Structure formats: structure tokens, C-alpha cells
N, C-alpha and C positions, 0 to 999 in steps of 0.2 A: 237527301241532297242539301248541300249547304245553302243557307238563306242569309239575307242581310237585312237588318233593320237600319234604315237610313233616315236620320233626322236632320232637316235643313233649318237653320236658325238665321233670322235676319234681325239685326239691330236697327233701331229707329233712325239714327243720324250719323252712322259711320264713326262712332266713338265707343270705346269700351273703357270703363273706369275701374275695373277690378284690378287689384294688386296682388302679386307682382307679375302674374304670368301673361304670356301670349303664346298660343291661342288660349281662349277661355277653357278651363279644365273640364273634363267629364264630370267631376264632382259638382261644379257649378250647374251644369245642365241637369244632373240628377236632382239637385236641390230645387231647381226651377220646376221640374216635373212633379216633385212632391208638393210644392206650393200650388201648382195647378190642380193637383188631385184633391187637395184638402178643401173641405167645406167647414170653416172654423177649425175645431179640433178633431174633426171626424174625417177619415179616409174610407171610401167605399171598399168593401172586402175584395171585389174584383180588381180594383186599382191597386190595392195593397199587395195582392198576389202577383200582379204584373210587375210592380216595382221590386218586389223581392226576387222575382226571376231575373230582372235586368241587372241587379247588383251582383248576381252570381256569374254573369258572363265575363269573358276576357275583356280587357281594356279596349276601347274603340280606336279605330283609325280616324284621324282628324284631317280635314282639308280646310285650310284657312287662307284668306287673302293676305298679301304682304301688308305690314303695318309698321308705322314708326311712332316713336314717342312724341307727343305734342308738348307744347309749352307748359311748364308747371305753373300753377297758380294756387293761391291760398284762400280758403273760406274761413272767416272768423266766427267761431261758435262758442257758446258757453261751455266751460270745462267741468260742469257738474260739481261745482264747489260753492254753491250759493250759501251754504251754512257759514262760510267764512265772512259773508256779508250780512249776517244776522237774518238770512232768509228773505231779504227784501228784494222782490222782483225788479224794483226800479233801479237797482244797482247791478243788474246783470251785465251791463256793458263793461264793468270793471274786471270781469273774470273771463272775458273772451280770449280764446287762444286760436292760433292759426292751425288749420287742417289742410295740409298740402295735398293737392290732387294733380296727377299727371296722366291724362288719358292716352290710350293707344288710338291712333287715327288710321282710317282705311277708307276705301271707296264705299260710299253709302249703299250702292246697289249690290255690293258683294255679299255672299252668304257663307256661313260656317256649316260644314257637313260633318256629321258624326256617324260612323258606320260600325255597328255591332254585328259580329258574325255568330250564327247559332245554327243548331240542327234541331229537327223535331217540329212540334206543333207551332202554328202561328198565332194561337189564341192570345198569348200574352203579348206578342209583338203587336198585334192589332190593337190591344188595349193601350199599349204605350203610344201608338199612333194617335189614338183618340185623346190621350192626355196632352200630346204635343200641340193639338189644335187649341187647347185651353191655356197654353203657356203665354205669359204676359210680360215677363222680365227675365233677364239673365244676369244673376249676381245682384249687384246693388240696385236699389229702387230706381235710380236715374237711368239705368241701362234698360229702357223699355225695348221689348223684343216680341216677335211672334215666330211661330215654327210650323212646319208641316213635316209629316213622316210618311214613309213608304216601306213596304216589305217587298224586296226584290230578289231575283236570282243573282248569283255571284257575278256572272258575266255582265249583267246590266249595272250592277253596283260598281264594278271596276271601270266601266265606261264613264261613270260620273266623276272619277278621279281626274280624268284628262280635262282640266278646267283652266287652261291658259296660264295666267300669271299666279294663280293660287298655288300654295305649297302643301305637300302631303307630310303629315307628322305621324310616324308609325311608332307604336309602343315597342321598346326593345328590351332585351333581357341583359344586355351587357353593362348597363348602368351609364352609358354615354347619353349626352343630351340633357336638356332641361327636364326636371322632374315635375310632373303634374299630379295632383290628387285625383284618385279615381275611386268609384264605389267598390265596396267589397261586401261579402256576406256580413250582415249586421249593421250596415250603414243606415238603412231605413229605420230600424228600431232606435238607433242612436239619435236620429233626427227627431223621432217622436218623443224620446226621453228628454231631449234638449228643449223641445217646445213646452213640455209639461213642467220641466224644472224652471224654465224662465218665468212661468206664471207663479212660481212658488219661491222666488228668490228671497222674499222678505218673510221672515217668521217672527211672530210676537213672542216675547219673553214675559212670562207671568210668574207670580209667586203667591202663595196663600196669604190671604188677608181676612181671617175670620172675624166676625162680629157676633154680638149676642143674638142679633136678629137672623144673621145668615152665617152659620159656622163654616159653610163651604165657599164663601166668597173668595175670589182671587182678584188680583190687580195687575195691570200691565206695567212692567218696569223698563221695557226697552224692546229693541228689534235687532234681529241678526240678518245679515246679508250673505248669501252663498252664490257663487258663480255657477251658472249652468254648465254641465259637462260638454266638452267639445265633441262634435260629430266624429265618427270613426271612418276614415278614408285611408287608402294605401297610396304611397308615393310610387309612381311609375315613370321611368325615364322615357322621354319622347325625343326622337332624333330626326331633324329635318336637314340632311346634308345639302350642301350647295350642289347645283347642277354643274358638272364639269364637261367642257367641250374641248376635245383634243384635235389639233390641226397639225398637218405636216407641211413644211416648206418644200414645194416642188418647183422644178424649172418649168417655165411656161411652154417650152417646146416638148416636154415630157420625154426627153431622150435620156434622162437620168432619174434615179429613184428619189434623190434628195437634192435640195439646194442648201448649201452650208453657209450660215451667217457667222461672221467673226464674233468670238466670245466677248471681246472688249467693247464691241459696238452694240451691246444688248439694249441700251437705252434707246438708241435710234430705231431698232426693230420694233420695240413696244410703241413708240410714238407713231411710227409709220402705220402699223397695223391698227392701232387705236383710232387715229384720226381718219384713216380710210374707211373703217367700219362705221364710225359715227356719222361720217358724211353720207355713206350709202344708205344707212337706216333713216337718217333725217330727211333724205330725199323722198322716201316713200311714206314717211310718217311725219309730215311737216307740223302737225298739231302737237306732236310730242318732242319737238326739237330741243326745247329747254330741258326736258326730262332726260333726253338722250345725252346731252352735254354734261348734265349733272352726274349721270351714272357712268358714262364712259370716261370723261376727262376730269370730272370733279369741279367743273366750272359752275360757280354759284352754289356749290354744296355747303351745307352747314354740318355741324358736329353730328346732328341726328341722321344725316344722309350717309355717313361713313358705312353703316351696316348694309346699305343697298348698292354700294359701288362695285363695279366689276374688278376682278383681279386678273390681269393679263400677265402670265408667267411663262417666259421662254424657258425651255428645258434643255440646257447644254447636255451633250452626250457624255455620260459618265458610266461607271459600272465596271470599268476595266482599266488596268494600269496604263494601257496604250491608247485609250480613248482620247481623241484630240480636242474634245470639248467645244467643237463648233455647235451652233444652234441649228437644229433641224426640226424641232417640234415646238408648238406653242399651245399652252394650256390656258383656257379661259374659265374662270370660276364665276358662276352666276349665283349670288347669295340668295337665301330664301326670301328675303324681304325686297328683292329687286322688283320695281314696278313694271319692267319690260318682260315680254314673253321670251324664254330661252330659245325658242325656235326662231324668233325674229333675229335674235343676237347671232345665232349660228349662221343664218342666211347672210347677215351683214358682213361677217368676216370672210365669206367666200364669194361675195357678189362684186367686190371691187378688185381692180388690177393695180398692183403697186406701180408707181411711176415717179419720175423726177418732178419735184414741185415747181422747178423753174422752167425746165424745157418741155415737160409733159411726156418725155420719152419713157416707154415701159421699162420696168426694172428687170424683167426676165424671170420673175418667179411669182408664185401664187400660193394661197393657202387652200389646202384640201382637208375637209373634215374626215376624221377617222372615227367610226362609230364603235360603240362598246362591244358589239358582236364580233368585231375583228379579233377578239381574243388576245393572244399574247402580244400581237402587234400593237394593240391599244394599251395594254397594262404594263408592258415590260419596262419602258423608260420611266413612266410615272412611278413605278414601284421602286426604282433606285432613289427616288426622293421621298420615300416613306408614305406615298399616297395610297389610300385604301388598305393600309396595313393595320389590322386590328390590334396587334400586340404593341406596336409603337417602339420607339427607341429613346434611350436616355441621352446619348451624346450626339451632337450635331455640329457641323462645320459649314461655313459659307463657301459656296461655289463662286458667287459674285459678291464683292465686298459690300458691307452695310454702309450706307450714308448716314453719318451721325451729325448732330448739331455742331455749330461752330465752336462751342466750348470744348469739344473733344478733338479739335484739329491739332495736328502736330506743328511745331514751329518750323518755318521754312529755313533751310540753310542755303546761302548763296553758293552756287557751284564754284564760283571763283575764289571763295574763302572757306573751303571745307575745313581745313585744319584750324582756322581761327574761330569758326562758329560751331565747332563740334560740340555735341551734347554730352553732358556728364551722365553717369548712371542714374543719379537722383532725378535729373530732369526727364530722362526717358521713363523712369518709374512713375513720375507724376503724370506724364502724358498718358501712359497706359492706364493709370488709375482713373483719370477723367474719362477716358474712352470706355472703360469697364462700367463706370457709373452711368454713362449715356446708353450703353447697351441694355442695362436693367430698365431704364426708362423706355427704351424702344420696345422691349418685350411687353411692357404694360400697354403701350400705344397699339401694339399689334394684337391685343386681346389675349395674350398668353399669361395665364395666372400661375402656372406651375413654377415653383421656386427654382432658381438656378443655384446648384451647389458649387460649381466651379466655372470659371470663365477665363478665357485667354484671348488677347487681341494681338495682331501683328500685321505688318504690311505684306509679308510674303504669303503665297498660297500654301495650302496644306497638302497639295498633291503636285507631282512633278509636272503635269501638263496644264496646271492652272496659270493664272496671270497675276502679277502684282497689283495691289489695290489701286495705286495711282494711275495705272494704264486705262482704267475705266472712265476717267474724268473728262478727257477731251470731247468737246461737242455737247456737254451736259451743263446743267446749272449747279452741279455739285463741285465743291472744292476738292482737289486731289489730296489735300492734307487731312480731310475729314472722312476719307474712305478707309475702312479697316476690315480685314478678315477676322472672323470671330469663331471661336470654338466654345461651346456651352455644354456642360453636363447638368441635366435636369434631375430633380428629385424623383420624378416618376416618368415613365415612358410617354412619349408624344408621337402622334401620327402627323404626316405631312399633308399639304405642303406648308413649310415654315418660311415666311418672308418677313424680314424685320428692317427697321430703319426708315429714314425719310424718303428713300427711293423705292419703297416696297411696291408702289403702283407702277414702277418703271423697270422692274426686273432686277434691281439691286437688292442685296441682302437675302438672296435665295440660299437656303441651307439644305444640305443633304445629310442623312444620318450616317453615323459610323456603325456598320452592321454588327460588329463584334460586341456581344454583351459583356459587362464587367466580369472579370475573373474573381474579384474580391468585392464583397458588399460589406460596408462598415457602418456601424451605428454607434452613436454616442448616448450615454445615459448620465444624468447628474447623480445617480446613486453610487455611493462608495461600495466597492466590492473587494473583499480580501481574497487571498489565494485559496483558502479552504472552500469559499463559496463559488468559485469560478466553475468547477465541474457541474454543479447543480444548475447554474444558469446556462451552461452550454447545452445540457440535455433539454432544458426548457426551450432554448432557441431552436434546437433540432425539431422538437415536437411542433412548435409554432410554424416553422418553415414547411414541414410536411403537410400540416393542415391547410396552409395557404396554397401550396402547390396542388393539393387535392381539389381545392375549390377552383383553381385556374384550369385544371384538366376536366372539371365536371364530374369528378368521382365522388362516390359516397364515402362515409366515414369508415366503412368496413372493407372497402376495396383497396387492393394493394397499389403500391407506387413502384416505378422503375427503380432499379438498384442505385442509380445515380443519386437519388434523393434520400432513399431509406437506408441504404447500406445492407439490405437483405435481398437474398435471391427470391425468385418467384415462389419457391416452396416454403419461404419463411426462414430459411436457415441464414446465418450470418454470412456476409460476403467474404471472399478470400482476401485476407489482409495483405497478401503479397502483391496484389494488383492495385489496391487502393483506388478503385474506380468510382468512388462515391465522395460526396461533399465532406469537407472538414468544417467543424464548428469550434470557435475559440472565443474565450473571454479574456481580455487583458485586464488584470486587476489593477485597482488604484482608486484614488478619490473620485474620479470620474471614469467609470468603466467604459471600455470599448468592446463591442460585440462584433465578431467577424464571421463571415461565411465565405469559404475559400473553395474554388474549383480544384479538383484533383490535379489537373495538368500543370497548374502553376506551382503547386507544392512539390510535385514529382519532377518538375523541370523537363517536361516532354511536350510534344506538339499537341495541339487541340484537333480532335477529329470532328467530322461533320455532325455525328450524332450528339456529341457533347455540346457542340455549338448550339444546336436546336434546343437542347435541354437547358442550357444557360439562358436562352431567350425566354423560355417558359418561367424559369426562376426569376428573371428580371421582372416579368409581368406580374408574377405572384407577389413579389415584395413591394409593389406599388401601394402606398398607403399604410405600410407597416410602421406603426407609431407607438405601440405598447406591447409589452411582453409579460404575460402572466406566468410567474415562476414559483407557484406553490408557496411554501413557507417563506421564501425570499421576497414575496410581495409582488407588486406590479411595477415594472420599470417603464417609464416614459422614454421613448427612443426618438432620436433625431438622425436622419440619414446623413452620412458624411460623403464628401467627394471621393471619387475613386483614388485610392492611395497611389502616390507617385514616387519615383526613385528619390531617395533622400529621407523618406519616412523611416523612423527607427525599425519598423517591422520589415522594410524592404531593402534597406542598405543602399548601396553596397558598402561592405565593411570587412575588415580582416578578423575582428574580435566580436563574438556574440555571447550574450549571457541569457540564461533561461529566465523567462518571466513567470512561467508556471512549471511545476515539478516535472522532471523527466523520469519516466518509468521504463526500465529496460524491457526489451522484447523477450528475453530469455532469463531464466534463473541461473545463478552461478552454480557450476557443478561442484560436487562434494570435494572439499579439500582445497578449492581454489580461492584465492584472495578475492573477497567481494568487491573491493575497490578496483582491482585490475579487471575483473569481469565486467564491471559497470563501464569502465573506460573502453574496453574492447567492444562492448555492445554498442556504445555511442558511435564509435568509429565505423562499425559495420552499418549502422543505421544511416550515417552520412553518405556512405557509398551507395546504399539503396535509393537515396534521395538525389543522386547525381551530384553530390558535393565532393570536393577533394578531401583528402584525409587531414583532419585537424589534430592539433595538440589539445587534449582534453584535461581540464582541471576541475576537480570536484570541490565546489565551494561549500556545499552542505549536503548532508545525507541523512535520511530517516528510514526506519524499517519497522515492521511489526514485531510482536513479542517473541516470535520464533525466527526472526530474520527474514520473514517474507514481506511482500508488499513494499519492496524497496522503491524509494523515490529520492531524487537528488536534484540539486541546483548545480548547473554546470557552466563552465566557461569554455568556449571553443575558440581556438586561435588557428587561423588558416594562413598558409604561406602567401596567398593572394587574396584580394578583396572578392567576396562572393555576394551575390544578390539573394535577397529573401523572397518570399517568406520562408522561415526555417521552422518546421514542425516535425519533431522526432519522437519516437518512442511508441510504447504499446497503446497508449490512449490518445494518440495525436489527433484522431478524428473527433475527439471531444475536448480538444484544446490543450491537452497535456504536451509538455515539451515545446512550448512556444518560446522562441528566442527573439531577442531584440539586439540591434547593433549597438556597439559601444564605441563612442567617438573618442 
């Protein structure tokens, strides 16, 4: 039967000075237990066996109170350079240096809980419980602490998690969340070795100095200093997601399923719901009224309080081209460090009835909480905003415009003088450039560290049922000229909700993902690549992509991949080249190489089916963080992701004339007695037909072949009667980048 070792730790005064993590890591607790077990340099055999058992368990679950960073301060201490002052202790004040300290602050009565799950005998767990009673500090010496431990059944341990405002941090395998050091097999021995090495950091250097009286005499000529080895711990990601509360707007008379709030009045909805809930909660918790105003409204909040503020996010109805985008749902995010109990917050939003502030007349609607167990009803609309989507999305667009600073505002044009005050193209470009720079700043303020590869701003909505940016301004404190719709392509996929800009606490700047994954992934390298080296790099790129997809799918190195990624059938045989149902890999040679991964539907000019769309999502997730390519004898290429290629790029056109950037290899050999040039031209024309392109006029710019006329490759120019769009990849080895064409302007 599963059992749980529960260690409860209390710090002396509600401060924790360890850097940089919160909560205190399991490694700190393990070190504190080792220090409690030690008697000088000796650890009892029973305690040593128990600690060795503990380091082999899976990482613990942690329950920690909400904390915020306190005011930083400096302690001035000697910097261990007294030799520079001739070793004179009286001059120690001349070498003092500041040591900055910024503790985490929390309620002094709160406790930290660490839960290790195990099966089998309790002997070692009981021994650890005995060590916990001897614990006297957690981390640094100024963090005085004491602990108590219990061995519980799983059900009893789970009951301990329900602890009001405290937050649960669970170890996760996906890599999301802050990483905390945790004990691993060998951690105890590494601490013992470190203790021993610390006492032997200084070693005396001697050399022979024989004399007549003592031929074996030696003399000391110096000392050496060696740093003690660091302890061995493993980094484990811990994730404490916010508590999300979902509400529906319902009519007060319950005669209809939903109450629809206008999209352009989203700020008014947030202010009404926020102020009503804050008033209701403040009425039953008068002692916490200042905290409630700080958390709900931001009144009296400092920079350190931002992490504890509620996010009230109305969710306009989206997900279908005919969805009218009225607001029928309200999402409330309670961050992990919020000092209020999420259950009290949920009650507050449902305990008040909306009414007119001046007349007191009821507004005819109310908020009803939808619990997670409601299934699709709970998850469907948040899912359209990328919420709880493990894979994430790269491209995002605003549903409500982002409120940007005044420096990003557009110049107002007097309606009576439109022609006289019309903006030039350069002025519009300057306005959009300032807005784009403000968006980058807004991403940083919203805590989004993922780089933006491409960014677009405009006043018009991105969807037919949306609303222009300036229509959201009436009745708000925001200037209509500083509201912008934004589209962003990120370097790596992100999950929602994403809300940016100065109005992010009022429902403005809400973004929704563009579900379609990129059909082309492009990477730049500073390494110069010639035409001969391009095929080798394309093969290396294919191997790297397959390895990353294997990891994303959780497959072992010897397990097969779907044909879409590998180009091989389930039995290992090559895929049928006539269907081309697998990825294309290409390297555009030049002083700065471009590496491309292309979906088959875009090369073949056909529609994307549902199965391929899901496979492209997996590919997009697998390529997150792809920054280097090991290419054998070609070396290691450092890669930088590029924005998704847009029309006008040389590889996408449109254009009437195209020239090959890599050699074209015909799909068939010329029959005996036939002119090789004519056969090559005929093959290229046929290949264009198979790719859905019109028949071009083909010109052979250059041609090469093997010693017996085999292995023909050529550089071609294609002239079409009308402009065609790329990408254009033709020929026998097109899946490895052969026959890559670029538009000629």
C-alpha cells in the first residue's frame, strides 16, 4: 500500500533568505537533514542508510504559503582580500563590499510541507522522521527552522494538501515551471566528500632542503588552494499553475441559457464584476479590505504585488467564422502567490447581483460558476484561447485591442479636414514602428520572455466578426488612438491565456491563437554553405528533426516514426514517391545558409487534411528550442529561427521566372538515343505538372553528369506564362532539398 513521508517545516520569522528559489528546494531540506544527522564529521550508520534511501525516492510534492519578495538591502562585509592591505586587520574597513540580500516574506505561522511517496517498509521513513526533529535551519544559517515528520496513508496525506491559501507545487516531467534542485542517488556521498574537501582546501607545498645534519630535511615554500566539489543534485521542474475559476453570464430570470454582453464594452464588464466582487468579499472580511482592494483592483499595490493580483478575463465567443463575439463567460485567474483563498474569491463573484450604481436597479444578469467537472462545457471556450493546451501555439492575434502607451498613439486626423491632414506612407510606417516597439515592451511587462519573431499592428480586426480598435475606447481611460490590434509570431509555442498591454487587467489585449501550425519552418545560420555541401546538411537536418519528434512523442531511439516525418513505411521500406506524403528538407546555400522544413501540402499545392494538421502541431512543438545542428564533418551550425515566410520572399514569389538554387536531378533517365537536353526539359515540365504548376518554358543554364552520362544534374530557369507562387521544389531528390527554385525579379 502506498505510504507518504510528510515533513512539515516552519521558519522562525516568516522570512526565507535562500536564493533564488521559492519554495525552498528539496535539496535544501535534504542538506538540512544531513546537517541534523551529523555529529561533527560522523553520521550514524542507521541515519546514513535512511538518507541514502531518501535520495533514491522520486521528487517530493511541496505545499508552500504565498510569498512575495521583500525590500532588498546590503550588508557590507570584507571581501577576503586583506593581503592587498598588507594583512593589517585594522584596515579591513577599506575592503568591505556590499552583499545584497532580498528575502521572501510570508506569514510567520505558515508551514512548508514536503511529501515523499514510497512503497515498502517504514523503517527508513521513521528514521528520517527522527532526523526531522533535530533540524535547526533550512538553507543559510540565518534561516532558523524546526520540523516535524509523519508517516501517513495516501488518503491522509492528500487531506493535508487542502490548506487554504497555500499552493501545491508538483514535480512535472514536461519541463514547465521553475526548476528546483532535488536529491538523487549519490547526493549524500557528494555532501560527505564536499565536507571532507572543505577541510583540506589548503595544501602545503614543500621541497627538499637537505643539510649535513639532516639530509631528509624539507622546507615549506607555499600553499595551494583548491575549491571543494559541488554537491550533486538534479534539476526538476515544479509547476504551480494558477487556480482558474470560470463563470457564465446568465439572465437573472433563468429563461435563457446565456446573457450576452457587447464585445466593445468589455472594460465595463470587468469593472462591474471586479468592484462588485471586491465589495461583497470586503463586507464579510473587513479586516482584509485593504488586501482585497490591492488584489482585486490594484489600489495601493506596489511592483511586488503584481504577481498576486487577480486577472479577470472575459472570453468573447470565438471558434467559428459565424460566432458573433459577444461575451458570455468570465475567467478569473488566481495566481499562486495570491494571499486570498480561491474559494472565497469564487464565492465573491457569485454572491453579488449586478445593479445600476446610480439607481440601484438590478441589471438582469448574474454570474454562475462552472466547475471543472462539467467537462466540455468547462473547457471548450477556454480551449479556443489556448488555455490548458500542453503543446501551445506560435502565432497569436488580439480579440480585443491592446492598450499601448501614449508614445504609440496614432496622430488624430480632423474629420473635417481628412484630405488636408492625410498621412503619408512614411508617417504610417513610423506610427506602426512605434506601436511595434511598444508591443515588445508590453510583452516584457506581461512576463512573456519568449522572443517575438514577427509582429504586425493594425486598427482593423483580424476576423470578420471582430471590432475596430477605436470602438473599445468610449467609457474607458484609454485613448482611442493608442488602441491597436496585434498579431505576433513567437519563436516557441506558448499556451494561453495571453493578455498584454496597459489594459490587461481590464480585458483589453486578450489574444487567441491561430490554430494552424506553420507549413514552413525556416532557420538562419551564419555559416557559409556551398551548393555541394547542401545535401549533407539537409540529411543532417532530417536526422535532427526525426530525433526531436521522437522525443516529443515519447518514443525510444529504436522505435519507428510515422511516414510524415521519416519518409518510410511501417515496414521500413521507402515511401511511394508519387504521393510525397512526407516532409521536405532543404538548405539554401550562400554566405548565410537558410535551412527549411516544408510540409508536403504546400509543396504539392493541395489542401491540408486533419491528420497532417495534427502532425504539423507535433512538429511545431518538437522544434521549440532547436538552436544547433550537428552535421558530422560539416561541423556544428548555430541556428536562429526565422519568422514564417510571407508572400514576396524569393522562395515564395509570386513570380513568372524561377531559377534553381540547388541542382535539379531528373526523375527518369533519358531513353537510349534520345537527346539528353530534350529529355531533361521534358522531365522538368512533367514534374511541374505533378506539382500543380502550369507548363513552363525550360532553359538549361548549366548541366553536369557522371563519367558514363549518369547522375545528371542541372541548373534550370523556368518561365511561366503567369506568375506562380512558391515554394518550388522539383526533381528526384526534392525531399532532400534538390531542385529548390527562387523567384527572379
